[in-house]
Residue frames relative to the residue before (quaternion, step in Angstrom):
aa qw qx qy qz dx dy dz
M 1.0000 0.0000 0.0000 0.0000 0.00 0.00 0.00
H 0.6588 0.5098 -0.3062 0.4609 3.56 0.99 -0.92
I 0.6357 0.5232 -0.3256 0.4649 3.56 1.06 -0.82
H 0.6362 0.5338 -0.3169 0.4581 3.58 1.03 -0.86
N 0.6732 0.4914 -0.2931 0.4685 3.58 0.91 -0.92
A 0.6410 0.5241 -0.3226 0.4586 3.55 1.03 -0.83
L 0.6369 0.5282 -0.3201 0.4615 3.56 1.05 -0.82
L 0.6526 0.5105 -0.3114 0.4653 3.57 0.95 -0.87
K 0.6497 0.5094 -0.3166 0.4671 3.58 0.97 -0.85
G 0.6469 0.5251 -0.3189 0.4518 3.56 1.04 -0.81
L 0.6586 0.5013 -0.3015 0.4733 3.56 0.97 -0.86
F 0.6431 0.5199 -0.3180 0.4637 3.56 1.01 -0.81
S 0.6460 0.5146 -0.3155 0.4673 3.57 0.99 -0.85
L 0.6263 0.5422 -0.3176 0.4614 3.53 1.09 -0.82
W 0.6577 0.5044 -0.3012 0.4715 3.55 0.97 -0.89
I 0.6330 0.5306 -0.3244 0.4610 3.58 1.00 -0.84
L 0.6627 0.5117 -0.3048 0.4539 3.57 0.93 -0.91
A 0.6647 0.4996 -0.3021 0.4661 3.56 0.89 -0.95
S 0.6528 0.5171 -0.3092 0.4591 3.57 0.98 -0.87
A 0.6558 0.5174 -0.3112 0.4531 3.57 0.98 -0.84
L 0.6584 0.5073 -0.3111 0.4610 3.56 0.98 -0.85
V 0.6628 0.4938 -0.2995 0.4767 3.56 0.98 -0.85
A 0.6340 0.5339 -0.3264 0.4543 3.58 0.99 -0.83
S 0.6485 0.5157 -0.3117 0.4652 3.56 1.03 -0.83
A 0.6662 0.4929 -0.2931 0.4767 3.56 0.97 -0.91
T 0.6398 0.5424 -0.3187 0.4413 3.56 1.02 -0.86
A 0.6337 0.5506 -0.3280 0.4333 3.56 1.00 -0.85
E 0.7264 0.4181 -0.2337 0.4928 3.58 1.12 -0.70
L 0.5510 0.6415 -0.3853 0.3694 3.58 1.25 -0.29
K 0.0856 -0.7911 0.6053 0.0191 3.55 -0.71 1.09
L 0.1543 -0.8120 0.5613 0.0424 3.54 -0.65 1.17
N 0.4819 -0.6469 0.5120 0.2951 3.55 -1.19 0.61
A 0.5922 0.5797 -0.3607 0.4280 3.58 1.11 -0.69
Q 0.4550 -0.6883 0.4972 0.2683 3.55 -1.07 0.77
H 0.7735 0.1321 -0.0593 0.6170 3.56 1.22 -0.56
A 0.1545 0.8126 -0.5415 0.1503 3.58 -0.76 0.95
I 0.0549 0.7491 -0.6600 -0.0149 3.48 -1.37 0.37
A 0.0238 -0.7637 0.6447 0.0231 3.54 -1.18 0.67
I 0.0907 -0.8134 0.5743 -0.0188 3.53 -0.82 1.08
N 0.3968 -0.6775 0.5681 0.2466 3.56 -0.98 0.89
N 0.3719 -0.7753 0.4652 0.2103 3.58 -0.47 1.18
E 0.6416 0.5344 -0.3272 0.4423 3.58 1.13 -0.58
T 0.8022 0.3008 -0.1348 0.4979 3.57 0.86 -0.96
G 0.4163 -0.7000 0.4761 0.3317 3.57 1.19 -0.48
Q 0.4616 0.7028 -0.4301 0.3286 3.57 1.29 0.00
V 0.3789 -0.6912 0.5672 0.2388 3.57 -1.00 0.84
L 0.2892 -0.7894 0.5230 0.1400 3.57 -0.49 1.21
V 0.7790 -0.1008 0.0864 0.6129 3.54 1.04 -0.79
E 0.0195 -0.7904 0.6116 -0.0287 3.56 -1.09 0.72
K 0.0709 0.7918 -0.6011 0.0818 3.56 -0.92 0.95
N 0.8269 -0.1673 0.0737 0.5317 3.59 -0.53 1.18
A 0.2200 0.8517 -0.4517 0.1492 3.54 1.11 0.76
D 0.6921 0.4744 -0.2816 0.4654 3.60 1.23 -0.21
A 0.5274 0.6187 -0.4139 0.4096 3.60 1.26 0.23
A 0.3536 -0.7384 0.5381 0.2003 3.58 -0.87 0.98
V 0.0701 0.7953 -0.5908 0.1163 3.57 -0.71 1.15
P 0.6504 -0.4991 0.3746 0.4332 3.63 -1.19 0.29
I 0.2404 -0.8176 0.5162 0.0852 3.58 -0.98 0.87
A 0.3436 -0.7754 0.4806 0.2230 3.60 1.27 0.07
S 0.8511 -0.2182 0.1371 0.4574 3.59 -1.08 -0.74
L 0.3837 0.6707 -0.5195 0.3647 3.59 1.20 0.23
T 0.4776 0.6811 -0.3928 0.3921 3.54 1.33 -0.46
K 0.6445 0.5826 -0.3263 0.3724 3.57 0.95 -0.87
L 0.5465 0.5812 -0.4118 0.4405 3.61 1.18 -0.32
M 0.6508 0.4908 -0.3062 0.4918 3.57 1.03 -0.78
T 0.6146 0.5466 -0.3381 0.4574 3.58 0.99 -0.84
A 0.6723 0.5060 -0.2940 0.4535 3.56 0.88 -0.96
M 0.6661 0.5195 -0.3178 0.4306 3.59 0.89 -0.88
V 0.7101 0.4459 -0.2887 0.4622 3.59 0.80 -0.90
V 0.5965 0.5379 -0.3668 0.4693 3.61 1.12 -0.56
L 0.6745 0.4776 -0.2953 0.4793 3.58 0.91 -0.86
D 0.6261 0.5422 -0.3318 0.4515 3.59 1.05 -0.74
S 0.6347 0.5727 -0.3265 0.4032 3.58 1.09 -0.74
K 0.2842 -0.7829 0.4970 0.2435 3.59 1.24 -0.47
A 0.2635 0.7554 -0.5479 0.2444 3.59 1.12 0.59
P 0.5920 -0.6030 0.3900 0.3658 3.63 -0.98 0.77
M 0.3568 -0.7710 0.4894 0.1965 3.57 -0.58 1.14
G 0.6649 0.4947 -0.3048 0.4693 3.57 1.23 -0.35
E 0.4420 0.7093 -0.4513 0.3127 3.59 1.26 -0.04
K 0.4095 -0.7102 0.5227 0.2339 3.56 -0.96 0.92
I 0.0668 -0.7959 0.6017 -0.0089 3.57 -0.90 0.99
N 0.2876 -0.7556 0.5675 0.1558 3.57 -0.92 0.95
I 0.3735 -0.6850 0.5764 0.2429 3.54 -1.06 0.77
V 0.0784 -0.8131 0.5768 -0.0098 3.56 -0.74 1.11
E 0.7307 -0.4321 0.3017 0.4339 3.56 -1.33 0.18
D 0.6268 0.5628 -0.3398 0.4181 3.59 1.04 -0.73
D 0.6222 0.5513 -0.3418 0.4384 3.59 1.21 -0.34
I 0.5963 0.5145 -0.3691 0.4934 3.57 1.30 -0.01
Y 0.2416 -0.7845 0.5556 0.1323 3.57 -0.54 1.14
T 0.2566 -0.8259 0.4907 0.1065 3.55 -0.39 1.27
F 0.5844 0.6018 -0.3964 0.3731 3.63 1.17 -0.30
K 0.7833 0.0883 -0.0989 0.6073 3.61 1.24 -0.11
Y 0.4833 -0.6757 0.4656 0.3051 3.58 -0.85 0.92
S 0.0973 0.7758 -0.6169 0.0900 3.54 -0.97 0.88
S 0.3025 -0.7610 0.5461 0.1763 3.57 -0.69 1.07
S 0.0287 0.7873 -0.6150 0.0343 3.55 -1.21 0.54
R 0.3400 -0.7229 0.5625 0.2133 3.55 -1.10 0.71
V 0.5580 0.5578 -0.3938 0.4717 3.56 1.32 0.09
R 0.1824 -0.8417 0.5022 0.0776 3.56 -0.04 1.29
V 0.6033 -0.5142 0.4581 0.4023 3.54 -1.30 0.38
G 0.7312 0.3658 -0.3013 0.4907 3.55 -0.86 1.00
T 0.5230 0.6257 -0.4089 0.4096 3.56 1.28 -0.25
T 0.1625 -0.7733 0.6061 0.0909 3.58 -1.03 0.79
L 0.0690 0.7937 -0.5958 0.1013 3.54 -0.76 1.12
E 0.5342 -0.5907 0.4815 0.3659 3.55 -1.22 0.37
R 0.6435 -0.5254 0.3866 0.4005 3.55 -1.20 0.55
A 0.6354 0.5374 -0.3322 0.4440 3.60 0.98 -0.81
E 0.6533 0.5067 -0.3126 0.4676 3.59 1.04 -0.76
L 0.6332 0.5203 -0.3292 0.4690 3.57 1.03 -0.77
L 0.6245 0.5346 -0.3353 0.4601 3.57 1.04 -0.76
R 0.6662 0.5010 -0.3046 0.4610 3.56 0.94 -0.86
L 0.6628 0.4962 -0.3086 0.4682 3.58 0.97 -0.79
A 0.6529 0.5254 -0.3132 0.4468 3.58 1.00 -0.80
L 0.7359 0.4223 -0.2365 0.4735 3.57 0.95 -0.85
M 0.7445 0.4380 -0.2462 0.4396 3.59 0.70 -1.06
S 0.8110 0.2030 -0.0937 0.5406 3.56 0.77 -1.04
S 0.4284 -0.7558 0.4135 0.2725 3.57 1.37 0.27
D 0.2231 0.8018 -0.5250 0.1780 3.57 1.00 0.78
N 0.3974 -0.7601 0.4725 0.2026 3.56 -0.69 1.15
R 0.6397 0.5150 -0.3444 0.4548 3.62 0.99 -0.69
A 0.6143 0.5373 -0.3433 0.4649 3.58 1.08 -0.69
A 0.6673 0.4926 -0.3003 0.4710 3.59 0.93 -0.88
A 0.6426 0.5227 -0.3186 0.4607 3.58 1.00 -0.84
A 0.6636 0.5036 -0.3042 0.4621 3.59 0.96 -0.85
L 0.6123 0.5459 -0.3461 0.4553 3.59 1.06 -0.70
A 0.6892 0.4645 -0.2805 0.4802 3.58 0.95 -0.86
R 0.6426 0.5405 -0.3239 0.4359 3.59 0.98 -0.86
T 0.7608 0.3572 -0.1881 0.5081 3.57 1.01 -0.84
Y 0.3222 0.7338 -0.5217 0.2927 3.58 1.23 0.36
P 0.5786 -0.5945 0.4096 0.3795 3.65 -0.94 0.73
G 0.7770 0.2348 -0.2047 0.5470 3.56 -0.44 1.24
G 0.5164 -0.6832 0.3918 0.3362 3.56 1.29 -0.01
M 0.7969 -0.3330 0.2315 0.4477 3.53 -1.37 -0.14
P 0.6376 0.5201 -0.3599 0.4398 3.67 0.87 -0.74
A 0.6661 0.4869 -0.2995 0.4790 3.58 0.98 -0.83
F 0.6094 0.5504 -0.3457 0.4541 3.58 1.07 -0.71
L 0.7005 0.4656 -0.2763 0.4650 3.58 0.80 -0.98
A 0.6087 0.5330 -0.3487 0.4731 3.58 1.11 -0.65
A 0.6512 0.5110 -0.3100 0.4676 3.58 1.02 -0.80
V 0.6182 0.5377 -0.3330 0.4667 3.57 1.08 -0.74
R 0.6648 0.4990 -0.3091 0.4620 3.58 0.87 -0.92
K 0.6507 0.5145 -0.3116 0.4634 3.57 0.97 -0.86
K 0.6457 0.5225 -0.3142 0.4598 3.57 0.99 -0.86
M 0.6586 0.5086 -0.3172 0.4549 3.59 0.92 -0.84
I 0.6328 0.5157 -0.3299 0.4741 3.57 1.02 -0.74
T 0.6458 0.5329 -0.3091 0.4510 3.57 0.95 -0.91
L 0.7260 0.4313 -0.2335 0.4821 3.58 1.00 -0.85
G 0.4733 -0.6889 0.4348 0.3352 3.59 1.24 -0.13
M 0.3805 0.7134 -0.4935 0.3206 3.57 1.16 0.63
T 0.0189 -0.8815 0.4703 -0.0365 3.52 0.59 1.25
H 0.7305 0.3738 -0.2322 0.5221 3.59 1.24 -0.26
S 0.5623 0.6071 -0.3664 0.4255 3.55 1.15 0.65
V 0.0671 -0.7595 0.6460 0.0362 3.53 -1.24 0.67
I 0.0186 0.7730 -0.6337 0.0220 3.59 -0.90 0.95
E 0.1355 -0.8369 0.5300 0.0190 3.55 -0.54 1.24
E 0.7895 0.0821 -0.0450 0.6066 3.59 1.22 -0.29
P 0.6187 -0.6562 0.3210 0.2892 3.60 -1.15 0.57
T 0.6785 0.5476 -0.2941 0.3914 3.62 1.14 -0.40
G 0.4241 -0.6786 0.4899 0.3459 3.57 0.98 -0.85
L 0.4457 0.6922 -0.4593 0.3336 3.58 1.26 0.03
S 0.6559 0.5024 -0.3173 0.4655 3.59 1.09 -0.60
P 0.4277 -0.6988 0.5088 0.2643 3.61 -0.89 0.90
N 0.5525 0.6127 -0.3905 0.4085 3.59 1.28 -0.16
N 0.5515 0.5429 -0.4092 0.4834 3.58 1.26 -0.14
M 0.1148 0.8274 -0.5271 0.1565 3.55 -0.23 1.30
S 0.0869 0.7802 -0.6168 0.0572 3.52 -1.20 0.59
T 0.4467 -0.6453 0.5370 0.3094 3.55 -1.35 -0.03
A 0.6327 -0.5134 0.4024 0.4174 3.56 -1.22 0.32
Q 0.6287 0.5403 -0.3322 0.4500 3.58 1.04 -0.75
D 0.6711 0.4842 -0.2969 0.4765 3.58 0.90 -0.89
L 0.6706 0.5087 -0.3037 0.4464 3.57 0.96 -0.84
A 0.5743 0.5573 -0.3806 0.4635 3.58 1.17 -0.48
K 0.6285 0.5134 -0.3259 0.4850 3.58 1.09 -0.70
M 0.6472 0.5122 -0.3147 0.4689 3.57 0.99 -0.85
A 0.6473 0.5253 -0.3163 0.4528 3.58 0.99 -0.84
A 0.6443 0.5213 -0.3198 0.4591 3.57 0.97 -0.85
A 0.6612 0.4948 -0.3005 0.4772 3.58 1.02 -0.81
A 0.6640 0.5162 -0.3097 0.4435 3.59 0.90 -0.92
A 0.6476 0.5485 -0.3140 0.4257 3.57 1.06 -0.77
K 0.5923 0.5698 -0.3646 0.4376 3.59 1.26 -0.21
Y 0.6225 0.5224 -0.3354 0.4766 3.59 1.28 -0.21
P 0.4104 -0.7257 0.4887 0.2572 3.63 -0.51 1.10
E 0.6291 0.5506 -0.3419 0.4292 3.59 1.00 -0.79
I 0.6764 0.4869 -0.2976 0.4657 3.58 0.94 -0.88
R 0.6272 0.5242 -0.3383 0.4663 3.59 0.98 -0.78
D 0.6772 0.5080 -0.2910 0.4458 3.56 0.90 -0.96
I 0.7027 0.4817 -0.2764 0.4447 3.57 0.78 -1.03
T 0.7465 0.4414 -0.2433 0.4343 3.58 0.76 -1.01
T 0.6941 0.4100 -0.2927 0.5143 3.60 1.25 -0.08
N 0.4824 0.6301 -0.4403 0.4200 3.55 1.29 0.42
K 0.4003 -0.7615 0.4580 0.2237 3.59 -0.61 1.11
T 0.7887 -0.0553 0.0687 0.6084 3.58 0.93 -0.94
E 0.0137 -0.7863 0.6170 0.0295 3.53 -1.26 0.38
L 0.3492 -0.7341 0.5524 0.1846 3.53 -1.09 0.82
F 0.0652 -0.7811 0.6209 0.0055 3.55 -0.85 1.05
T 0.2859 -0.7150 0.6025 0.2100 3.54 -1.25 0.45
L 0.0155 -0.8072 0.5877 -0.0521 3.55 -0.47 1.27
N 0.8365 -0.0924 0.0131 0.5400 3.55 -0.60 1.19
G 0.7434 -0.4328 0.2108 0.4643 3.53 0.97 0.93
R 0.6658 0.4775 -0.2985 0.4896 3.59 1.28 -0.08
P 0.3714 -0.7153 0.5403 0.2418 3.60 -0.88 0.89
L 0.0125 0.7945 -0.6054 0.0459 3.58 -0.81 1.01
T 0.2888 -0.7520 0.5699 0.1621 3.55 -0.95 0.91
F 0.1287 -0.7764 0.6147 0.0527 3.55 -0.91 1.00
H 0.2659 -0.7836 0.5505 0.1104 3.55 -1.05 0.83
N 0.5463 -0.5825 0.4873 0.3531 3.53 -1.24 0.54
T 0.4495 -0.7100 0.4772 0.2569 3.57 -0.90 0.90
N 0.6482 0.4733 -0.3227 0.5017 3.60 1.25 -0.21
R 0.3334 -0.7883 0.4872 0.1734 3.57 -0.38 1.23
L 0.6028 0.5703 -0.3648 0.4223 3.60 1.21 -0.25
V 0.5323 0.6007 -0.4134 0.4300 3.58 1.24 -0.28
G 0.8181 0.1584 -0.1529 0.5313 3.56 -0.60 1.14
A 0.4885 0.6651 -0.4363 0.3588 3.59 1.26 -0.02
T 0.6081 -0.5834 0.4031 0.3567 3.57 -1.09 0.72
G 0.8224 0.2413 -0.1923 0.4780 3.55 -0.88 0.99
W 0.6732 0.4758 -0.2970 0.4820 3.57 1.25 -0.22
E 0.1041 -0.7493 0.6509 0.0640 3.54 -1.03 0.90
V 0.0577 -0.8223 0.5654 -0.0281 3.55 -0.08 1.35
L 0.2498 -0.8052 0.5280 0.1019 3.56 -0.70 1.13
M 0.7668 -0.0845 0.0741 0.6320 3.56 1.24 -0.55
S 0.0001 0.8389 -0.5379 0.0826 3.57 -0.93 0.81
K 0.1522 0.7524 -0.6397 0.0381 3.55 -1.29 0.47
T 0.2011 -0.7658 0.6019 0.1039 3.53 -1.03 0.88
G 0.0396 -0.7882 0.6113 0.0594 3.54 -1.32 0.11
F 0.0863 0.7860 -0.6117 0.0224 3.55 -1.20 0.50
T 0.1814 0.6798 -0.7066 0.0754 3.46 -1.26 0.82
N 0.6621 -0.4889 0.3619 0.4377 3.58 -1.20 0.25
E 0.6800 0.4958 -0.2919 0.4545 3.58 1.01 -0.81
A 0.7450 0.4213 -0.2169 0.4696 3.58 0.96 -0.88
G 0.3322 -0.7035 0.5454 0.3118 3.57 1.10 -0.62
H 0.6697 -0.4505 0.3702 0.4599 3.57 -1.24 -0.37
C 0.0790 -0.8061 0.5863 -0.0157 3.55 -0.84 1.07
L 0.0249 -0.8056 0.5917 -0.0165 3.55 -1.12 0.67
I 0.0561 -0.7331 0.6769 0.0351 3.51 -1.11 0.89
M 0.1237 0.7837 -0.6039 0.0763 3.57 -0.95 0.88
R 0.1574 -0.6816 0.6925 0.1766 3.45 -1.42 0.36
I 0.0421 -0.8202 0.5694 -0.0354 3.56 -0.67 1.12
K 0.2527 -0.7331 0.6044 0.1828 3.54 -1.29 0.36
E 0.0924 0.7851 -0.6011 0.1171 3.54 -0.90 0.98
A 0.8581 -0.0012 -0.0308 0.5125 3.54 -0.90 0.97
G 0.7410 -0.4516 0.2231 0.4440 3.53 0.95 0.94
Q 0.7128 0.3613 -0.2545 0.5446 3.59 1.27 0.04
S 0.2855 -0.7580 0.5602 0.1735 3.55 -1.20 0.47
A 0.1210 -0.7853 0.6049 0.0521 3.53 -1.23 0.53
T 0.2963 -0.6998 0.6185 0.1998 3.52 -1.29 0.51
L 0.0037 -0.8080 0.5892 -0.0071 3.57 -0.79 0.94
V 0.1158 -0.7623 0.6358 0.0357 3.52 -1.15 0.82
L 0.0096 -0.7886 0.6137 -0.0375 3.57 -0.76 1.08
L 0.0341 -0.8213 0.5686 -0.0305 3.59 -0.64 1.12
N 0.8731 0.0986 -0.0915 0.4685 3.51 -1.16 0.81
T 0.2699 0.6829 -0.6247 0.2659 3.51 0.32 1.34
R 0.5774 -0.6432 0.3914 0.3157 3.55 -1.14 0.63
A 0.8075 0.0926 -0.0248 0.5821 3.59 1.12 -0.56
I 0.6303 -0.5232 0.4105 0.4007 3.55 -1.26 0.44
T 0.6367 0.5424 -0.3316 0.4364 3.57 0.97 -0.83
S 0.6214 0.5399 -0.3421 0.4531 3.58 1.08 -0.65
S 0.6333 0.5175 -0.3251 0.4749 3.58 1.05 -0.76
V 0.6412 0.5255 -0.3146 0.4622 3.57 1.01 -0.85
L 0.6503 0.5115 -0.3131 0.4663 3.58 0.97 -0.84
D 0.6457 0.5151 -0.3153 0.4672 3.58 0.97 -0.86
A 0.6511 0.5150 -0.3167 0.4589 3.57 0.93 -0.89
G 0.6387 0.5315 -0.3204 0.4549 3.56 1.03 -0.77
K 0.6381 0.5205 -0.3215 0.4676 3.57 1.02 -0.76
I 0.6697 0.4894 -0.2951 0.4742 3.56 0.96 -0.86
R 0.6103 0.5429 -0.3441 0.4630 3.57 1.05 -0.73
Q 0.6531 0.5086 -0.3075 0.4694 3.58 0.97 -0.85
L 0.6341 0.5319 -0.3197 0.4614 3.55 1.05 -0.80
L 0.6356 0.5125 -0.3223 0.4790 3.58 1.02 -0.79
S 0.6380 0.5287 -0.3193 0.4599 3.57 1.00 -0.81
Q 0.6543 0.5077 -0.3048 0.4704 3.57 0.96 -0.87
S 0.6350 0.5314 -0.3204 0.4601 3.55 1.01 -0.83
S 0.6652 0.5050 -0.2962 0.4635 3.57 0.95 -0.90
Q 0.6704 0.5007 -0.2966 0.4603 3.56 0.95 -0.91
A 0.6388 0.5291 -0.3318 0.4494 3.58 1.01 -0.78
A 0.6670 0.4993 -0.2953 0.4674 3.55 1.04 -0.80
A 0.7064 0.4718 -0.2608 0.4587 3.57 1.04 -0.80
H 0.8053 0.1788 -0.0723 0.5606 3.58 1.10 -0.69
P 0.0664 -0.8236 0.5631 0.0149 3.61 0.33 1.20
R 0.4268 -0.7035 0.5033 0.2639 3.54 -1.07 0.68
């Protein structure tokens, strides 16, 4: 019994030490993102938090929700879908190499929407959702309620609308849910992929430059950008044997998001080392 109690006290002291070291590092951590949160997936500990409860535009981070409800629908992934004029969102300019008239399988549209953040692909997925756009949006609302995303609003599938809003805290919940889908993990950690569009081979790249980067183990990822949202990033990463979920919203440049992610990665490493090697 005494040995058991001593072991518990030792583990508790270890946890206190690790928490203190992380808290100290967190206090000194300065992020470029205006809103952020990072959570150690193993311990549930919040590594860093900055204005994480403010609802702001989320841009293409929306597409993680789009992907989840499409996959939940069990619609045939091999079904051929035509890109039509309605898939071009006219309220905000958005370029796309997926032209009107292109025919792709639902699975291919999902890959384009997630990996290269193609807006026409995401729009087509929602338009062809079983029951159409109204059913898609109803499924999105239901999913957000299920996940406890109580401070979020999603009005369309691409993220081009500034009315798609959420908090860093809510998006961490969305990221945790999205990471449970093997398809989403696979697609969002793919660096490049070759597609055949209208008979022409085209290579598409992951919008997250950290995917495939030296030293980075990315488990799930999604980027976003609009003028209203700034640069946004959701990632699940593994470092020093532990994983973390990070959400970065409204940074001024992609490089700023990368720098912030690097700081959080270092913090996760320090947390892991403190737990493994107590002083």
